[in-house]
C-alpha positions as CSV (number, residue, x, y, z in Angstrom):
1,M,-15.0,20.9,-20.7
2,K,-18.6,20.5,-19.5
3,H,-18.2,16.7,-18.9
4,I,-14.9,17.4,-16.9
5,V,-16.7,19.9,-14.7
6,R,-19.6,17.6,-14.1
7,Y,-17.2,14.8,-13.1
8,L,-15.3,17.0,-10.7
9,A,-18.6,18.2,-9.2
10,G,-19.6,14.6,-8.6
11,L,-16.2,13.9,-7.1
12,I,-16.6,16.8,-4.6
13,A,-20.0,15.6,-3.7
14,A,-18.7,12.1,-3.1
15,F,-16.0,13.4,-0.8
16,A,-18.6,15.4,1.1
17,I,-20.3,12.1,1.7
18,A,-16.9,10.6,2.7
19,G,-16.8,13.0,5.6
20,T,-19.9,11.6,7.2
21,A,-20.3,8.6,9.5
22,Q,-21.8,6.6,6.6
23,A,-18.6,7.0,4.5
24,Q,-17.6,3.4,4.4
25,D,-21.0,2.3,3.2
26,K,-21.2,4.9,0.4
27,I,-17.7,5.4,-1.0
28,H,-14.3,3.9,-1.5
29,A,-11.6,6.4,-2.3
30,Y,-7.9,6.0,-2.6
31,A,-5.3,8.8,-2.9
32,L,-3.4,8.1,-6.2
33,A,0.0,9.1,-7.6
34,V,0.9,8.4,-11.2
35,S,4.1,8.7,-13.2
36,E,4.2,8.6,-17.0
37,T,7.5,6.7,-16.9
38,S,8.4,3.5,-15.1
39,S,9.8,5.5,-12.1
40,L,7.6,6.7,-9.2
41,G,8.4,7.8,-5.7
42,G,5.0,7.4,-3.9
43,V,1.8,9.1,-2.7
44,I,1.0,11.0,0.4
45,H,-2.5,11.9,1.6
46,Y,-2.8,14.8,4.1
47,T,-5.9,15.8,6.0
48,I,-6.0,19.4,7.0
49,G,-6.6,20.4,10.7
50,A,-8.5,23.4,11.9
51,D,-5.2,25.2,12.6
52,G,-3.8,24.3,9.1
53,T,-1.7,21.4,10.2
54,L,-1.3,18.6,7.6
55,D,-1.6,15.1,9.0
56,G,-0.2,12.8,6.4
57,R,0.0,9.1,5.5
58,F,2.3,7.9,2.7
59,T,3.7,4.9,0.9
60,Y,6.4,4.3,-1.7
61,H,5.8,2.5,-5.0
62,A,8.5,0.1,-4.1
63,G,7.7,0.1,-0.3
64,G,6.0,-3.2,-0.1
65,G,2.7,-1.7,1.0
66,R,4.0,-0.1,4.2
67,I,2.2,3.0,5.3
68,D,4.4,5.7,7.0
69,S,3.4,9.1,8.5
70,E,4.2,12.8,8.4
71,V,2.8,15.8,10.3
72,A,3.5,19.3,8.7
73,T,2.9,22.3,11.0
74,P,2.5,25.7,9.1
75,R,4.7,28.5,10.3
76,K,1.9,30.8,9.1
77,R,-1.5,29.5,8.2
78,S,-2.8,30.2,4.6
79,R,-6.2,29.8,3.0
80,N,-4.9,27.6,0.1
81,A,-2.3,25.4,2.0
82,T,0.7,27.3,0.5
83,G,3.6,28.3,2.7
84,V,6.4,26.8,4.7
85,Y,5.9,23.9,7.2
86,D,8.0,22.2,9.8
87,T,7.7,18.5,9.4
88,R,8.1,15.4,11.6
89,G,7.4,11.8,10.8
90,T,8.6,8.2,10.6
91,V,9.8,6.0,7.8
92,N,10.0,2.3,8.6
93,G,10.0,3.2,12.3
94,V,12.8,5.8,12.0
95,A,11.9,9.3,13.1
96,Y,12.8,12.4,11.1
97,T,12.3,16.2,11.1
98,G,12.6,18.8,8.3
99,T,10.8,21.4,6.3
100,L,8.2,21.5,3.5
101,T,7.5,24.4,1.1
102,V,4.2,24.4,-0.8
103,T,3.6,26.8,-3.7
104,R,0.7,27.1,-6.2
105,L,1.6,26.4,-9.8
106,G,-1.8,27.3,-11.3
107,A,-5.3,26.0,-12.0
108,G,-6.2,22.6,-13.4
109,A,-9.5,21.3,-14.7
110,G,-12.5,22.9,-13.0
111,G,-10.3,25.5,-11.4
112,T,-8.6,23.0,-9.1
113,D,-5.4,24.3,-7.6
114,I,-2.2,22.4,-8.7
115,L,0.4,22.7,-6.0
116,E,4.1,22.0,-5.8
117,F,5.6,20.4,-2.7
118,V,9.3,20.6,-2.0
119,W,10.9,18.9,1.1
120,N,14.3,19.9,2.5
121,N,15.7,16.5,1.5
122,G,15.2,17.3,-2.2
123,D,12.0,15.4,-2.8
124,R,9.5,17.2,-5.0
125,G,5.8,16.5,-5.6
126,I,2.7,17.6,-7.5
127,G,-0.5,17.9,-5.4
128,V,-4.2,18.6,-5.7
129,R,-6.7,19.6,-3.1
130,H,-10.0,17.9,-2.4
131,P,-12.6,18.5,0.4
132,L,-10.9,16.2,2.8
133,G,-7.4,17.2,2.3
134,L,-4.4,17.1,-0.2
135,I,-3.1,14.3,-2.4
136,V,0.5,14.5,-3.4
137,A,2.5,12.5,-6.0
138,Y,6.2,12.8,-5.0
139,G,8.6,11.8,-7.7
140,G,5.5,11.5,-10.0
141,D,3.7,13.5,-12.6
142,E,0.0,13.4,-11.6
143,A,-2.0,13.2,-8.4
144,G,-5.7,12.3,-8.0
145,L,-8.2,9.6,-7.0
146,L,-9.0,6.0,-7.6
147,S,-12.6,5.8,-6.4
148,E,-15.9,3.9,-6.5
149,L,-18.4,6.8,-6.7
150,E,-21.4,4.5,-7.0
151,P,-21.6,0.7,-6.5
152,G,-19.6,-1.1,-9.2
153,R,-18.5,2.0,-11.0
154,W,-14.8,2.7,-10.6
155,T,-13.0,5.8,-11.8
156,L,-9.4,6.8,-12.0
157,A,-8.7,10.5,-12.5
158,V,-5.4,12.4,-12.0
159,M,-4.2,16.0,-12.6
160,G,-0.7,17.2,-13.4
161,W,1.1,20.2,-14.6
162,N,3.0,20.6,-17.9
163,G,4.7,23.8,-17.1
164,E,2.0,26.2,-18.2
165,T,-1.4,24.5,-17.7
166,G,-2.9,21.6,-15.9
167,R,-3.6,18.3,-17.6
168,L,-6.3,15.7,-16.7
169,I,-6.3,11.9,-17.4
170,G,-9.1,9.6,-16.5
171,Y,-10.5,6.1,-17.0
172,E,-13.6,4.3,-15.7
173,W,-14.7,0.6,-15.6
174,R,-17.1,-1.7,-13.8
175,A,-15.8,-3.9,-10.9
176,T,-16.7,-5.2,-7.5
177,Q,-13.3,-4.5,-5.9
178,P,-10.3,-2.3,-6.7
179,A,-7.8,-5.1,-7.4
180,G,-7.9,-6.8,-10.8
181,S,-7.3,-6.4,-14.5
182,Y,-9.7,-4.1,-16.4
183,A,-10.4,-2.5,-19.7
184,G,-10.4,1.2,-18.9
185,K,-12.7,3.5,-20.9
186,P,-11.2,7.0,-21.3
187,M,-13.2,9.7,-19.5
188,F,-11.7,12.8,-21.1
189,G,-10.7,11.6,-24.6
190,G,-7.9,9.3,-25.8
191,D,-7.7,5.6,-26.3
192,A,-9.0,2.8,-24.2
193,G,-6.4,0.7,-22.4
194,G,-5.7,-2.0,-19.9
195,I,-5.4,-1.2,-16.2
196,V,-3.9,-3.7,-13.7
197,I,-4.3,-3.0,-10.0
198,E,-2.5,-5.2,-7.4
199,Q,-2.9,-5.0,-3.6
200,V,0.4,-4.9,-1.8
201,G,0.1,-4.8,2.0
202,D,-2.1,-1.8,2.9
203,A,-1.5,-0.1,-0.5
204,Y,-2.2,-0.7,-4.2
205,R,0.1,-0.7,-7.2
206,L,-1.1,0.2,-10.7
207,K,0.0,-0.4,-14.3
208,L,-1.7,2.0,-16.7
209,P,-1.9,2.4,-20.5
210,G,1.3,3.6,-22.2
211,G,3.6,2.3,-19.5
212,A,2.6,4.6,-16.7
213,V,2.7,3.3,-13.1
214,G,0.8,4.3,-10.0
215,V,0.4,3.7,-6.3
216,A,-2.6,4.4,-4.0
217,I,-3.6,4.4,-0.4
218,D,-7.0,4.7,1.4
219,A,-8.1,8.3,1.5
220,V,-11.2,7.7,3.8
221,R,-10.1,6.9,7.3
């Protein structure tokens, strides 16, 4: 558990850096969604406004790298982002409106909140919070980050929910860019495995050990 907490503390520190004007020189970070099966909806990254409004950018695993947008306005602001929101957004240029309900499922590694997101169209997602906002895997099992916390050292860490407790999966490797084929070293136990990352438009698609798939978008704007 100690190495998990140390990693999460480093991740939080990295995102604190990401909020500064020097972010692009110090960190590369991508909101990441993962599914343990071959099926995955996509990933949405929300920044949280001073009034609690969620300003989101999202992409589908099969969306060809297109980035769409959603804004979720809270009907009543909460401290942990839970509650009911009115949503508006665009998908491939087509506008929509709806509702979003966010509930807390429990605590994951390091005490990180694991949240459930349910949209009025039936989509569901698992989300985690970080200092710059929320990362949500919709139609997926885990949400987290693909990041370069220091030059040449890339990490992939995602959290999910198994019905009672949170779960944490992570790999690290050395590289000069996100796209490529890598031998991922497990960060929290388990076996090493091959990781393939492909850039598609403005997003990234991933193939992970055991047949899991992922999709990622830039979390530092």
